[in-house]
N, C-alpha and C positions, 0 to 999 in steps of 0.2 A: 452569914458571908459566904460565897462561893471561895470555895477551895478546889483548886487544881487535882491534889491528890485523891480527894475523897471517891474520884471516880478511875484515877488513872491506875494505882496502884493494883486494883484487880482484873483491869483488863490486859496491863502486862504479863499479869501472871497467866492469864489464861491465852492471851498469845505466845508466851513460853514454852507452855505445853505441844504448841502445836509448831513449834519451830523446828523440832527433830524429824517433823513429817514433810518439812521443805515446802510448807504452805504458804512461809511469808513473802518471798521473793526480795531481791535484792534492791537499791533505791539506784536511780540511773541520775548521772549528772554531765550536763556540760557547760564549760565555763567560756566566757566573754570575758575579754580584758584589752582596757583601752591604753593607749601610751603616745605620749607626743614625741614625735621626733624633733630632735633638737641641734642645734650646729655645734661645734667643739667648744664653744663659748657659754652654752648653755640658753640661749637664743630661741625662740621657736623656728622651726626650720620654714624658709620661704619656699622651697623647690616642691616640685610635683611628687607624687606619688609615685614613688619608682616602678616604671613599666616591668622591671626584672620580680617583680612580687606579683604580677599578673593584673587583670582587671578589678579594679574595687568596686564593680558593677556586680560581676558574675562569680568571681572567685568565693568556694565555699567557707574558707577556713582564715584570708587575708583579705580585709576590706580597711575603709575609714569609717570615722561616726560622723561629727559635723566638718571637721575640718580637714583639709588636704593633710596637714600634718597630724592627723590623729588614727595612729594607727588603731585597730580592732582585729583583734585575733579571735577566730570563733573553734572550739574543739567539736569532735564530735561526740555524741553520747555514751559513757562508760557506764562500767558496773563499780569498775573501782577508783577511788580518787586518783588515785597513783596512774593510771594509764591516761584520764584526761591531763595530769599535770606534764607527763613525758612528752605527750604530742604538743602541749602548749610549748615546752621548753624548744622542741625542735623549729617550730615557728620562728621563736626568737634569734635559733642558731641561724635557720635558713635566710632570715631578714637581713642578718647580721653580714652577710655573705655581700649583701647588695646595698648597704647604706653607706658606704665610704668612710668617712669620716664620721657622721652624724651617728646620734645616738638615741637610745630609746629612754626619755624620761622617766623614772621609777617612782614619781610621787604623783599624788591625785591632783593636789593646785600645780597650776602652771608654772613654766618654765618664766627667764623674762621676756615680756612682752613690750611692744611698743604702741600701744594705743589700739584702738577695736580692730582696725585694717589691719595690722600685722597679724590679724588670728584668718588665713585663706579658706574660702568656703570651698567645701569638695566639690570637684567637677565629675560628674559620671556620663559623660559625653552627650551624644546629639539626639540618642533615641528619646520616645517619648516619656518612658518610664526612668531614664537618666535625668532627664530633665526635671520632672516632677521631683526627684530626689534633690536636685539641686535647688530649686525654686523653694521647696517646703525649709531649705537651710538657710536661703536668703530671710524666710519669712522670721523664722527665730532670732536672724538680725534684726528685723524693725520691732520685734515685739521687745527682745532683753539683750541683743547686744550681742557680739561674738565672743565675749571674752569669757561670758557666764559658760559659753559652751567650749571653751579651751580644757575644762576640766574634765578629768578622766577617772575609772572606775573599773570594778568588777562586778558584773553580772553573774549569779551562779543560779543555773537552771536545774529544777530537779525534778523527776517524776516517780511514781511506784507503778508497779504492772497492776493490773486488771486482778489478777489470782488475789494478789494485798486485799484489793477494794472488797472483792467477792467474799472473801473471809469474814471482814468486818462487818460487811454486810448482813451474815450470816449471824455473826456473833448479836449484833445490835437486834437482831428479829426483823430485820426490814426487807425479807427474800422478796417481796412483791414489788418492792420498787426498783425501777429499769436502772442497769448499772451506768448509764451516760449520767442520769439524774444524782444518782448515790455518790459516785465519783466527784462530781461538780459541788455537791453537799458538803462532803467531806473537806475537798480543796478548799473553798471558802470559810470552811470553822478552822483549817490552819492558818488562812490567810487574816482571820479576825484577831486570833490568839498571837500571830506573829506583830501586827500592830500593836499590840497591847505590850506587846515586850521586845520588841525591836531594840528598845534603848540599850539593851544588854548586850547585843552584838556592836551597835558604835561605841559603847565603853571599852568593850576588850578588843575590838579591831581599827576604832578610828587611828588615824594616822595624817591626820591635818589640823596641826594645831598654829600654824604658820604661812604667811604668804609673802610672797615678793610685792614690794609697793607699785609694782607697773599692773597688778591684778585690778587695783584700784583707780579706774579710768578717770574719774573725777578729782583724786587726789586727797580726798576727806579721809578721815580716819575714823572708823565707824566705833562706836561704844564697845566697850570690852577688850579693844586690841592695843597694844604698845608697843612702842619702838623696840627693836633688837638690832643694832646696827646702824648703817646707813640705809638700806634697803628693805628692810626684813620688817613685817610686823606679825606679832605674838598673841593669841589669848592664853593666858598662863595656864589656865585649868581646863583648855578644850580639848575633844579628842577627835572632831570631824568637822571643820569649818567648811568642807565641801557639802556636808548635809543642812549648814546653817543657813540663815537667811542672806551670808555674805555670798553662799553658794549657788547650788540650784531653788529659785525661788521663782514663784509666779501669784502675785496676788490675783490675779484674774480667775485664775483655776481653781483659790481655795474656796469658792463661794458653789463648787460642784458637789462639796461634801458627799463623797461618794466614801460607804462607810461599810463596803462589802458586806452586806447582810444577805445578798441573793443575785444569782447570777442575771435576772431580769432588770433589777435595779443598778447593776454595773453597766449592763448594755443600754440599756434606755437614757443613764445619763450621759454615757458618752458619744451616743447617738444626738443628743439634744445639744451638746457642745458642739460637736462638728459641724450643727446646721442651724446654730443661733448667732445672729451677728452681734458684733461688740463695737461700741462706737469709736471707742480709738484706733481701733483695727481698721475701722470703715474710713476711719479721717485720713490714716496714712495710705490709703489706696493699696488697690491690686496689684494694677498693671498701666502702664503707660507704653499704647501701640503694641508692640511685640516685648516690651522691656516688662516682666514678671515681678513684683517685688513680695508676694507672697500667694500661697495657695486661694486663699479666701480672706473675707474678713471676720472668721467666726471666733468662737471662743477657742475652738482648736483648729487647727488647719486641717488635721487628721488623727486619729486616735493615738498614735505614737509620741504627741506632743504632751499629754498628761502625764505630768509628774507623781510618783509615787515610789516607797521604800519598797513595794512588792507587785507583782502584777499576774492573776491568772493568764495562761497564754493556750493557746493551740496554733497550730501551723495552718495557716490559710492553704487554700487551693487559690490556684492564679485567679478566679474570677471571685475572690471573697476579701473581705476587710476582714481585721480581726476581730469584731465584735460578730460578724457573720459566721464565722467560723466557730466561735464559742457558741452563740445561738445553735449551729446547727448540730454539733456534734461534742458539746460541752468542755468542759477544762482538761488539758493533758497534761500539763505541766506549772509550774510554778516559776516565776523568775524573780530572783532576791535581788535590790537594785541599790542597797545601801552600804556597800561595802568599800572601802576606801583600799586604795592600792598601799600596800605594805612596801614601803621605801628600801627596804633592808633584805627584800628577796626579789630577785629578778623576775618573777614571775608575778609579783603582787599577790600572792596566796600560795599556802603550801599545804602538805597533807593533814597535820594537825589542824589548822583553821578547818579545811575541807570536810573531815570527819566530825569536827564539832556543829558546824554547821547543818549537816547532816543529821546528827541526833536532835538539835535544836528543833529543826524542822518538825522532825518525827515526832517530839513531844509535843508542838501546837498542832499537832494533827488528829494525836490520840487523845490528848487531853480534852475535855469538854469547854464549847465554845460557845457561850450563850450569843444570841443575836447582840448589835449593838443598839443602846439607846440612843434617843435623840440627843440627851445631855452627854452619854459618854461620846457620843461624835463629836461633840462641841470641844471636849478636852482630850480627845484622841492623842494629838501630837504633843501634848503638853509636856509630858516625860521626857521624848524625843528632844525637842527642843532646849531642856535644862542640861540634857546628858551630853549633847554636842557642844554646848559653849561652856559646859561648868563641869564636864563629868569628873574630871579629877580632884575636884576640890572635896577634902575632906567633910568639908559643914554640908554638902550638897543633901538635901533630903526630896526625895521622890514620893508622889502621890501613890498610895495602895488602896483603894479604896475608902479613901477618906482617911487614912493611917498616913503617917511621913516616916518613910522609911529609908535609910541610906542603902548606898547600891551594896556593900558588902554584906550586908544583913539580909536583904531580899535577894540579892544574887545569889547568895549562899543557898537559900532556901531552894530556888529554880534548879542550881547544881545539883542539890540533893536527888531531886526528881530526876533529872538529866542521867545521873549515875544509872536508874534502874533502866532508862530507854537506852543507854548506852548498852548495858547488858543484854539486851533483847536483841540489838543490831550485831551485835558481836556473835551472838550463836550463829550465825554464818559467815564468820571469817575464823581464819588462822588468827591465834592469840585475840588480843584484845585492843584493838586501834581504837576503836571509840571511847572505851572508858581511859585510855591513856589520855588519849585527846582532852578528856575532860579534867583529868588529875594534871595536864601539862599548863591549862589555861586558868585553872582554880586559885593561885597564887595571885593573879593579876588582880583578883576581887580587893584583896588587903592591901597590893602593893600597887598603885597607880603607876609608878615609875616602869614597872616592867610592861606597859603595853605599849604599842608602836607608837603613840604619840607621846608618850612620855619619855621614852626611849631618845626620841626623835628632837624634843626640848631640850633635855638635858644635854644631847650630843652638841647642839647649839650654843649652850650655853656655857658648858666648860671649855668649848673651842674659842668661843668668838666668833663664829662664822657665821657668816648669812644663810639663809635657807636657801638660796641656789647654791653656793658655794657647797654646803654639806651634800645637796644631792646629786650636784653634778659629780662631786667625787665617788659618788655611789653607782652613780650611771655609768663612768669611766670603767672602775672596778667590776662591775659586771658584764658589760661590753666586751672586756678583753678576755674575761673566762668564757663569755659564751661564744665570742669568735674562734678560738680553740677548742672547744669541745665539738665532736664529731656529730655528722647524723648520721642513722642508720641509712644502708644504701638504698634499701627498698622505699624509704619514707623520702628520702632525698629525691627520689627517681619522680614519687609519686608527686611531691611539690613542683619539680620540674615541667612534669605534664600539667599541671593543674594551671601553670602560668601559660601553657600554650592553648590549652582550652577555653580557658576563661578568657582571653584576647578574640579568639574566634567565635565565641558566645556572643561577647558585646558585639561584635562586627553584624554576625546574623539577627540580633534583637533590632539595631539599627537600619539595615535592609529590610527590614519586615514591616516596619513602620507605614501606615498606609493615611491615618489620619492625620491631620494639624493639631500642634498641640492642644489648644484652646477646645476642641472638639473632645480631643484625648482627656482632659478633664473633666470636662461635662460629663461626658459618658461614664466617667469613675465614681465622680460625686452622687448620680443619679443611682449608681448601683448600691453605694454607701448608703443610702437612705432608705433602703430596703430592709425591710425585717424578716430574719430566717426564722421560721417561728419557732418560739421554744415548745418543748413537751407539755402536755397539760397536767404531768403530776410536779409534783415538790420539786423546784431547783432552787439551789444557790443557800440553804441553809436548813438548819436543825430545828424543830420545835423545841 
């Protein structure tokens, strides 16, 4: 039976001996955090994105996701998690200067809704690129409805310096492999291990065991949920309803079977999906005259429509799609997408969680990661589905190479290996923040009540409060504190300048358009179908 520790411990020992030479390099991370704007009563805001926050089309740090009400904050890339979190906190403080009585909803599952149309679709202005973003969101409404798109979360982006990959390549004896190919291969190995073990993150950090009844547009109560009070439904042992079939779901996409064995497979599957019509979407139509309902009637309108708990990423140039950027220059970083907002933290994530995720991702990178067989691919998400719906159930057993194991048992084994990885990362730090993060979270394995989902449900049950009441109280408390906390003068000046600059940039983009929207889209999809040839060397997997 394949065991991660067989190869992991010797590699960590070798890397540890080189750490003192400064050859490891630091992880770099950026954080994207979403949060609904709500009114004082906890209803989704119907107001437009505040102009005082800048243009959501061009502002580098404050934008919207699906909805006009769904704020999205994007930090720069930092080597220290605390720096990224400090920037994220200042984005919240700056926003609260301009939100009036509105609040930022701190939970992943939405506040009180009033049907599908109560979720306003984001408007990005009259430019072709702005219209494309809006029509794409209209297409999501056609395909899945708006309510699903009101869910919020944290996206965690991580990369490692090329110097670290050069060191690994040297230790692997693959000096003849091009760096671009080797780096992509290693990142895809990380992704495969992540997909096998992401259930652990869902257990530790899942924070959405309850929903407001208004989230269910048809009024029917799905199996596994029970009433709590008048307006709330809870799943007694759930960790993350956001990541369950109740949350992000797409039965059409499930046929794609992307198992992340190679970059070429990943890119070609996405390219197939954005060029292959789907009958149901065709039946709904793409446009009526000048009114566009969706960008196209294909399995995916664009690549970003593909849902996954992790993605390989590369910053695209202005003339590239995301897949073309990956083809041309390989994987640059990975994006973790399975993290709920922690409603007890105004930022949705803290330094302990960040350090743990860094350690977990490094573990996924360094451990052996065999290619995923067709049989494994069929069952890749089985453990994840169990944990999101029943993760705090003491009777739950997960499948581990045919063995049935409890979360505390299997998780404890993983934590033991994470301790070794944390020790390696802490060689670059003052103190031992990674080891301390592992130690701080370890008790959650034996005591599910310590998890965010357990804490939220316990508070609701002890007080008898509804989901919306509990989260609204948290939002008010967090808002009061953030409104009072100062922003450094230099950063506040930066934010003020970005507001002005972003509005000017949007105007410049709109003035520069010369093509009609239909011609613009035709050209975009013609470009998207083109392949940026992959290197003939091995790409996307280790034999």
